[in-house]
C-alpha positions, 0 to 999 in steps of 0.5 A: 500500500502506498503511504501518503506523504503529508509534507507541503511539496507532496500534498494532494487534492481532495480528488486524489485516488491511486486507482484514478492516477493509474488509470490516467497513466494507462490511458496516457500511455495508450494515447502515446502509442496511438499517436506515434503510429500515425506519424510518418515521414513527410508530415509537418510538425504542426499537423502532427500536433493537431492530430495528437490533440484529436487522438486525445479528445477521441479517447475521452481525455481532456487537453489539460495542464500543458500543451500537447507537444510533438517535436520533429528533428532539430526541434527535439533539442529545444527546451519544452518552454521554447516554441518549435521552429515552424514548418519542420517536416519529418524526414525519411531517417529522423527522430521525433518525440511526444510529450502529452499531459491529458486529464482523465476525469479528476486525474492528471496524466503525463508521458513522453517518449521518443521514436525514430523512423528509417535508419539512423543508428545514432538517433536510434541509440539516443532514443533508447538511451533516454528511456534507459537513463530514466530507468537507471535514475528511477532505480537509484530512487527505488534502491538508494532513496536519493533526494530529487536533487541527487537524482538529477545529479546522478542523471547528469553524470550517467548521461555524460557517461553515455555520450549525451548531455542532460537538459536541466531545463526539464527538472521533473515536476509534481503530478496529482489530481488536477490541478497539481500546480495549486498544490506545488509548482517546484521541480523534482530536481530541487526537492531535498527529500526522497520523493514519494511514489505516485507524486512526481514525474521524472523527466529525462531529456538528453541532447547529442553533443553537437546539438543536432537532435535530442531524445525525451522520456518521462513517466511517473516515479513508481517501483519496478513492479509497474514496469514488469512486462 
């Protein structure tokens, strides 16, 4: 059973529900898969964003607390709060990522994942390493009980050992019943305690050393049993 942490940063709202949060997570990840299958070379990024929003609405999800993002090619290097360069077209051998934050009833979902099309070995490795780094950091949280700040220090060192740079403009954040920002707005990377499960999104955004492309992966901090296949 998940123990509720009552400190200020980890408070929840009146509609908080473990089951609700897990259903929102499941539906968000299903939407990630559905959207990714519809993205093909030749598509313009803005059209992909419009398509992604419609997929979410068709799934009964509300467009919630941050913009629906699809980023192609060179736009995968940009911080999330920086607008994409317009008109970018997905090439035959290319990389893209999704970052969606829908709401299901009272509960927030948030997920991000990187995909590649065609054949580019370095981009493929970057996409795989973003997810692997997420799980290495998540494992350090689960096994070593690191603080949020220490988790991102670990992420930086590990990313560099893999040959990538970690983007610190994505420091992780709270998640809860909507809206979590009414409870706490700070980042995970500044949190000076060991984060509780079902409270935080761990964000990993890595960049290639020449800043030509990047990869992104995020999910809720949960123990390994939630990732067992």
